[in-house]
N, C-alpha and C positions, 0 to 999 in steps of 0.2 A: 613342406608337410610342417614344419616347425611354426610358419605363421599363422597356419589355421589352428593348429594346436594350442597357440598362445591366446588366438581370438575367442578359440571355444573356453578356454580356461577363464577369459578374461569376462566372460560373458555370463558362464556362469557363476563365478565368484562375484560380479556385480550384482546379477539377479538373484544370490542367495541372501547377500547383504539385506538388497532391497526387502526380499521378503522375510528376513529376520526380524528388521527395525519393524516393518508391519505387523508381524505378529505379535513383536514385543506391545506394540502401538494398541494392539486390539485386546492383548492381556489385559494390559494395563485398564484398557478401558473396561474390559470386563469386571474386572476385580475391583475397580472403583463403582461400579453398577451394583456388585454383589454387597459391598460394604453398605451402599446406601440403601439397598432391600433389605439387609441384614438390621440396619439401624431403624428401619421403618417397622420392619415387623415388631423389633423390641420395644417401640414407640407404641405399636398398635395394641401390644399385650398390658403394657404400662396404663394405656388409657381404659382398656375393658375392665382391667382387674380392679382398677381405681374405682371405675362407676360401679362395678359390681358390689365391691365393698361399702361402697357409700350408700348404694339401695337397701344394702343388709344390715346395715348398723348407722342410725341416727348419731351414735358418738365416734364415729370413724370421720378424723378430722379432713376438713377439704383439702388442706394442704399437707400432705404425707410425706413424712422424711424419706420415704423409700422410694417416691416417685421422682423420675426427671423432669415433670410439669408442677410449675406454679398454677394449682387449681381453684377455680372458684364456682359456687353453686349460684347461677343467677335465679333460680326459683326453687321453693319450699316444695313444690308439687313434683315428689320424685315417681315419675310412673312405672310400671310394671309392665313391660314390655321388651321386646329385641333390642340390644342395645346396638347401635349405626355411631360409627366413628369417622370424621371427616377432617380433612387436613388443609391448611393453609399457611403460605411463608409469605413473609413482609418486610422487604429489608435485610434477608437471613435471618428472621425470627419465625421459627416456627411454632404455629399455634394449632392445638386439638379441639372440636366440639364434639359432644357426647349427646347423643340425642336417643330418645325411645317413643315407638310410637308417633313421631313426629315433634315430640317435646323437647326443646332445649335444656336438659339439666347440670350441665357441667362442661367449662371451658377451661383452658389452661394454654400456658406457654413454656417452651421448653427451656429451660433454665440452662445456660451455658457452662456453668462452674458442673455440673453433674451429668453422668451417663445412665443410660437407661439401666437397671438393676430390678430385672423381673422376680429373682427367685424369693427375695424379703417378701413383696406383695402376694405372692403364690401360696406361700409360707402362712402369711396372715390370714388366705383366705380358708385356707385348709385346717388351720388350728382355732377357725372361728367356732364358736360353742353353739350359736344361735341357730346351725343348720345340720341335718343329719347327713349321713355318708353320701346317702344316693341324691341328696339335693345337691351335695357339691358336685357331685359328679355330673349331673345334668346340667348345672352352671356351667361348669367347665366345657362341656361337649358344646352349648350354645355359644361358646365363644370362637369367632372365626380364626382368632390368632394362635389358639393351642391346638393342638392334637393330643386326644386322649384314649388311650387302649388298653384293655385288660391283660395282664401277664399273668403267668404262673407266680405261685407264691414263694416270696425268698426266703429261706428258712434261714439263711445266715445274717439277715439284716439285723441290729441292734437297736436301732432306731424307726419309728413310722416314715421318716421322711429321708430319704438317701440320694444325694448327688452323684449320676453314675453317666457313660458312654452308653449313647443308646444304638441298637442295630443299624442306624442310618447314619452312625459316625459323628454325631454332634452329641452336645448334654443333653440329659433329661433328667428329669426328677421322680425316682419311684417312691409311690406311695404307698404305705402299707399299715392301713389302720389296725389297730390292735383289737383281739377278737372275733376280727369279721373272716380271717381267713381268705382273704381276697387281696390282690395289688394291682395299680395302674401306674402305667408308664404316662410322664405328662410332657411335653415338650413343646417348643416353638413350631409353629407350622412352617414348611418350607414357602419362602414369596416368591420362588422361581422355580422352575420346572425341571433344569437342569441342574445337577451339582458342580462346583468349579472344576473340580478336578477333570470331570468327563470333557467339560466344554474346553479345556486347556488341551485334553487329548486328541478331541476334534479339529482344533487349530494348529497341532503340530502334525496331524495326518493331511490336513489341508496344504501347510506349507512345503511338507514333503511331496504331495501330488503336485504342487504347483513346479518346485524346482526338477519334478521329473520329466514333467509338459517341457520345460524350458530347454533341458538336456536332450529331449525326444525333437524339440522343433529345430535345434542345432543339428542333431545328427540327420533329420530328414534334408535339411537345408546342404549338408555336405553331400548325401547321396544322390541328390538332383544332381549337384555339380557334376558329381562322378560319372552321372547317368549322361549329363549333358555331352563332357567331354569325353566319353567311350562313344557316343552316338557321331560325335565329330572326327575322331580318329577311325571309326571305321569307314566315313566317307572317304577320308583320306587314303584309307585302304583301297577303295573302291575306284579310286583316280581322282577325287576331287582335289585340287590344286592345293587351295589354302582354307586355313578355319574363317568360318562365317564372322560376319561384324556382330558386336556385341557378345562376343563370348564370355560367358558368366564366369564370376571368381577372375577378374581381369586382376585382381591384386591380391589373390589369397595362394593358396596351395600348388593350385594349378597353373599358376601363370606362366614360371619358366617351364615346366613341362608342354606347355601348351604351345607356345610360342616356340619352342623347339623343335616340335613337331611342325609349326606351321613353316620355320626357317626350313626345315628339312624337305619338307612336301613340296614349299616352292621351290627349292633347288633341284629336287627330283623330276619336277614337271618342267622345269628349264632343260633341263639335259634330254628328257624325252621328248620336247618339242626341238631341240636341235636336232637329235636322231633321227626322228621320224621328216624332218624338214631334208635332212640331209638325204635319207634313202629315199623320198620322194622325189629331190633333186636328183639324185644319180640315175635313179630309175627313168624318170622323163629324158635326160640327157642320154641316157643310152639308147633312147628310140632313133634318134638321129644319124648315129654310126651304124646303127645295126639298118635301118634302110639304105645306106649308102651302100653296104656291104652288100645287102641283096640286090641291088640295083647293081653293082659292081659284075657279080658273080654271074648275073643273066647276061649282061654285055659280053662275057669270058667266053659264054657259051658257044656264041657266034663267030669265035675266033680261034678256037683250040680244035684238036683232032679229038677222035673218039677214044683215046688213049686217056685224055686228062678229063674227060667229062664226067667219069666217075667221080672221081677226086672234087669235082666243081659239086656236083649233086650232094657228096659229103659233106661239103660245107655250107650248101645251103640248108641242109638239116640241121647242123650247130647252129646256126645262125636263126634259124626258126626255134629251136631248143630256146635258145638264149631270150629271143622275143617273149616265148612263153614262160620263161622264168621271172621276167620283168614285169609282165601281165599278174602274174600270182603275189610278187612282192607287192603291187601296187593295191593289189584286191586285199591281202591279208592287211595292209597298212591302212586301208579305209576300214573294214570291220574290227581293228583292234582299238581305233581312237573313235570310232563311233560318227564317222562321217559320211558314212553310206547308208544313204536312205533306202528304207524296205517299204514296198507296197505290198500289204495285204489285200488278197481277194479269194475268192471260190475257185479253186482248180480242182482240176481232176486229177489224182495222183496215179491212174493207169495211164493215161495219155504221157506223163512226164517219164515214167519208166519204161514203154514201149517207144517213146524217142530216143532216149540214151540207149537202149540196146541196138535198135536201128542204126542210130549216128554212128555208133562204134563196134559195128557188125563185124569188120575187117578185124578187130582185135579180140572179140569173144566168140568169134566162130567156132573155133577150135574147143569150146566149152558147152558143157550141158546146162543153159541157162534157165531157171527154173523161175517165173513169177508167178507168187498165189495171191491174190486178192481177198479177205475175207469178210469185209464190210462194205459198206457205202463209200466210193471213191471218192468224193469230194470233201475237200479239206479247205481251210482258212491258212495261207500261207503267203509268203512272197515268191511267185512260180518262177522266177529268173533264177534267185539264188536257192531255193529250194534244190531246183535241177541240178545247180552246180555243185551243190554238197552230194546227191544222191549219187552223181557221176562221179565225182572223186572217189565215194567210198565202193563203187561198182569196178572202176577203174584198179583200185588197190587192192581188192580180192582177186582181179585177173592175172594181177601180177604174182600172186603166191599161190593160188588155186590149180589143182591137179587135174581134175576135170569138171569139176561142178559148181556151179554157182547158185545158191538157194535164195529169191528177193521175196521177202513175204511183207503184207500190209495189213495192219490190224490197228483196231480203236476200241476204246470204252468210253466212258461218260465224262473223262478228263482230259484224254490226250489221244495223240494219234502216236503209231509207231511204225517204222519200217525197219525191217532186219534184213542183215546182207550176209550170207553166210559163204564158206567156201571151205574146200578139203583138203586145204593145204598144212603149212607144218603149225600156223596156231602162234599165238603170243604167249610167252610166261607170263603168268600173274603179276610178278615184280618188273616187268617191263610195260603194262599196259598204260600206264600213265604218261611213260615217256613219247610215246608215238604221236601224241598232239602239241611236242614242243617243237617250234620251227626248227629246221634244217637238224634235226636230232636222227642219228643213226643208233640201232640198236646193235647190230652184231655184221659180220659178213655177210649173213645171208640177204640182208636189207642196205646194201648198197647202190649206188648209181647205175650198177650195170642192171637191177630192176627196173630202172626208170625212174623219174621223178627228181624232186629238189626237197623233198621233207616239209612243203610247205601244204600238200594237200590235206592232210588229215586236220592240220591247225585251223587251215580255211573252214572246215567242216565243222569244228568245234566252234569258232565263233558265229556261223550262220546258226548254229542250235541256240547259242546263246540268245540271240536278238530274236529268235522265234520262241523266246521262252521254255527252252526245254535241254537237254543236254544230249551228248553221245556216250552209251555204254559199251563197254566191250568183255564178251565172255566166252567160253568156250563154244563151239558148234558141235553139233551130232551129226555132223558131216565127216568131223576131225580137224579142223581148223579153226579158224577165227570166226566170230560172229559179233559184228558192230551193229547196234542197235541207235536209230535216228529217231530221237523222242520229242515232240513239242506239244504245247498245252492248248488245249480248246479255248481257254478264255483269254488268249493272248491275241486282241480285236481291233488292236491298234490299226489305223491306216497307215502311218508311218512311223517309222524310230530313227532317231539320229542323235 
């Protein structure tokens, strides 16, 4: 875990540094652009005010001490039209050209030793006596570089012109001519659409969002590895031997845990394989001595008198019981490890149940066996193993029933179900899961005296599993136990292995 946390911290730290440097670069670039835009706006005010003053006064010198430009008047014909300013830059020198009505009447180059100072130029225009207040306001409104708006009368102003902070946060000149009872706020028009503070705030928000996205991507990666590893562990729990090739995060947090699981599952698989091979080998090897015992007992029958024949018959029964145990062990082993092929086909549940009752007539003749089939009796199943499972359940009911065994078949859109009930002592709720454990004995009432080896119900459960179903235990209305063998209609494989 420490390795992955360090990697996550390292990625976030590296990404944060990169994002911070990128934000710093962007802010510096934007700040530079703002300064350039502000300077150009100041130059535009300088050029327009210089042109206005030139058009309104022949005495106004072409080279004003307040202007940042060295102005020249190429023509004596100064038109009376809207002023237009154009810019050019050559070898780092900024030049301005002012025209009106298509006629160039003022040119100038920016003097490096001077900075734009529009306030004296504006004061010169506002103090000019050759224009009325209305004309001055009209001229100012006609300039693209300035913004003029009427404001309430400022009673506290001691002078007609006062420099103060405007409502927009920049500097503005409040002009309040004497005797008019009116005031105007004059400020440089904004050259950009967004203030720099808002732009910086947006950049910070984007940086935080990018960092959160980086963290989210890292967390998604960790969750994807966790989900993959969880899937692998579930596969191991279901019997898969080893981890798949190319497991994710082979060098991260899950590495040691993943390969510990791999080693553990491999070891368990090897032990299970040895156990199965041993059980299968012993079961197969037992067939030979069992066959010899059976043959020997048959031979002995011809050489003994009637007093020993009953003992030999009992021994034959024990040998047959041992042979049955070997068959059940082999069957359960094949079902447990999945090497037994199941062939699904349409089969009649009525024929299977009638065949079981008829074949075991000697055991069932003392009981009242009721078979009820409520639906169409055709089912999709492996007929041989379904017969085996239902026979085990019916014979199990016969061991504990007092007088009645009820067998009911029902179906719906999703599954088939066979219920087998008896009127015996039943099974306590806390013991119902134990009856499916191989060789499990619950109490003295379920001992070998009742027959069987503790594998019958375990085999039934494995057959139900391979049919896509399960075996459920409940209390019967007859007073005993109710076993429900349920399997799915959607289990349509031709074979399972």
